[in-house]
VMD Tcl script that draws the C-alpha trace (Angstrom):
set ca {
  {-57.64 144.48 -30.39}
  {-61.01 142.79 -30.88}
  {-64.30 144.10 -29.51}
  {-64.37 141.17 -27.07}
  {-60.88 142.04 -25.79}
  {-61.90 145.69 -25.35}
  {-65.00 144.64 -23.39}
  {-62.93 142.30 -21.23}
  {-60.40 145.07 -20.49}
  {-63.21 147.46 -19.61}
  {-64.78 144.91 -17.24}
  {-61.37 144.36 -15.61}
  {-61.07 148.10 -15.06}
  {-64.46 148.41 -13.31}
  {-63.74 145.26 -11.28}
  {-60.49 146.88 -10.07}
  {-62.29 150.11 -9.17}
  {-64.92 148.17 -7.23}
  {-62.28 146.00 -5.55}
  {-60.37 149.11 -4.41}
  {-63.60 150.67 -3.10}
  {-64.49 147.54 -1.11}
  {-60.99 147.29 0.31}
  {-60.80 150.98 1.24}
  {-64.13 150.79 3.06}
  {-63.48 147.41 4.73}
  {-66.21 145.53 2.84}
  {-65.82 141.88 1.93}
  {-64.86 141.03 -1.65}
  {-67.37 138.30 -2.44}
  {-67.81 136.48 -5.74}
  {-71.51 137.42 -5.69}
  {-70.73 141.15 -5.62}
  {-68.38 140.85 -8.57}
  {-70.87 138.68 -10.50}
  {-73.51 141.39 -10.02}
  {-71.10 144.06 -11.23}
  {-70.22 142.05 -14.34}
  {-73.87 141.36 -15.15}
  {-74.63 145.08 -14.91}
  {-71.75 145.96 -17.22}
  {-72.92 143.41 -19.79}
  {-76.29 145.20 -19.99}
  {-77.16 148.16 -22.18}
  {-80.37 149.25 -20.53}
  {-81.95 150.74 -17.44}
  {-83.08 148.15 -14.92}
  {-84.57 147.87 -11.48}
  {-83.10 145.80 -8.65}
  {-85.83 143.16 -8.82}
  {-85.30 142.62 -12.56}
  {-81.56 142.24 -11.97}
  {-82.20 139.76 -9.15}
  {-84.54 137.67 -11.34}
  {-82.04 137.77 -14.22}
  {-79.24 136.61 -11.91}
  {-81.40 133.73 -10.62}
  {-82.33 132.62 -14.15}
  {-78.61 132.59 -14.99}
  {-78.11 130.22 -12.03}
  {-76.19 132.66 -9.86}
  {-76.52 131.98 -6.16}
  {-77.36 135.50 -4.99}
  {-79.94 136.71 -2.53}
  {-82.26 139.63 -3.11}
  {-80.54 141.44 -0.21}
  {-77.12 140.95 -1.83}
  {-78.38 142.50 -5.07}
  {-79.83 145.54 -3.27}
  {-76.77 145.99 -1.03}
  {-74.36 145.61 -3.95}
  {-76.28 148.18 -5.98}
  {-75.88 150.63 -3.07}
  {-72.13 149.96 -2.98}
  {-71.86 150.42 -6.76}
  {-73.76 153.72 -6.59}
  {-71.45 154.90 -3.79}
  {-68.33 154.27 -5.88}
  {-69.84 155.86 -9.03}
  {-69.95 152.68 -11.10}
  {-73.75 152.72 -11.24}
  {-76.19 155.63 -11.37}
  {-79.53 155.47 -9.60}
  {-82.57 157.22 -11.08}
  {-86.03 157.88 -9.76}
  {-88.16 158.36 -12.86}
  {-91.35 159.50 -11.15}
  {-92.32 156.07 -9.82}
  {-91.60 154.44 -6.50}
  {-89.28 152.02 -8.28}
  {-85.64 153.07 -8.60}
  {-83.94 152.39 -11.92}
  {-80.21 151.89 -12.40}
  {-77.70 152.07 -15.22}
  {-73.97 151.57 -15.52}
  {-72.12 154.86 -15.39}
  {-68.36 154.40 -15.57}
  {-66.96 155.48 -18.92}
  {-70.34 156.57 -20.29}
  {-70.97 160.10 -21.48}
  {-73.49 162.40 -19.86}
  {-76.94 161.90 -21.31}
  {-80.54 162.73 -20.56}
  {-83.76 160.74 -20.59}
  {-87.20 160.57 -22.18}
  {-89.57 158.53 -19.99}
  {-92.94 157.16 -21.11}
  {-95.49 157.67 -18.34}
  {-97.61 154.82 -19.72}
  {-95.18 151.91 -20.05}
  {-92.10 153.21 -18.24}
  {-89.83 152.90 -21.29}
  {-86.67 155.01 -20.95}
  {-84.91 156.48 -23.99}
  {-81.54 158.20 -23.78}
  {-80.43 161.22 -25.75}
  {-77.49 163.59 -25.82}
  {-77.63 167.12 -27.15}
  {-74.56 169.41 -26.94}
  {-76.83 172.45 -26.53}
  {-77.68 171.25 -23.02}
  {-73.98 171.36 -22.11}
  {-73.77 174.89 -23.57}
  {-76.77 176.03 -21.49}
  {-75.30 174.43 -18.38}
  {-71.94 176.17 -18.94}
  {-73.57 179.53 -19.74}
  {-75.86 179.46 -16.67}
  {-72.98 178.47 -14.40}
  {-70.89 181.33 -15.75}
  {-73.71 183.91 -15.56}
  {-74.68 182.96 -12.01}
  {-71.14 182.24 -10.84}
  {-72.11 178.67 -10.02}
  {-69.92 175.62 -10.59}
  {-72.18 172.96 -12.10}
  {-70.77 169.49 -11.40}
  {-73.67 167.33 -12.56}
  {-77.13 167.58 -14.02}
  {-80.18 165.48 -14.67}
  {-82.80 166.17 -17.33}
  {-85.80 163.87 -17.54}
  {-88.58 164.54 -20.03}
  {-91.88 162.73 -19.45}
  {-94.50 161.93 -22.08}
  {-95.97 159.18 -24.23}
  {-93.89 156.94 -26.48}
  {-94.98 156.16 -30.02}
  {-96.62 152.83 -30.83}
  {-98.52 150.82 -28.25}
  {-98.40 153.61 -25.67}
  {-99.54 156.31 -28.07}
  {-103.09 156.21 -26.66}
  {-102.80 159.44 -24.62}
  {-101.19 161.63 -27.28}
}
mol new
graphics top color blue
foreach p $ca { graphics top sphere $p radius 0.5 }
foreach p [lrange $ca 0 end-1] q [lrange $ca 1 end] { graphics top cylinder $p $q radius 0.2 }
display resetview
């Protein structure tokens, strides 16, 4: 199976999950909602709603700003998209289905977000849950600082 075929199968899977969620909650299945979902799953970055809206418009999709915001809420509710608040007023999003747990480094100068995964964090999470008799179901670790390069001015 080619990479393209794998990507297509993956997109079909998230489309089916979203379709089931819309049906179960009596929401309309509109082409705009599915176009937004597919655009998100073609991305490999964190994005804000406005950037997604502008991208969709430049790609000649006929979507409104309200449709983008409302669809993002629906996608967050069915766990296909994760919403982050990285210390600014602006929410950032990323696709979440089928992606491993990871944490973030956020530049406080330019807003750049870097992802990392370290198995020691999982070990700490498991150990603390066991010690404190607490079932950890999710976690979020965001580290803030200055990225190297153009933003390195406040080092």
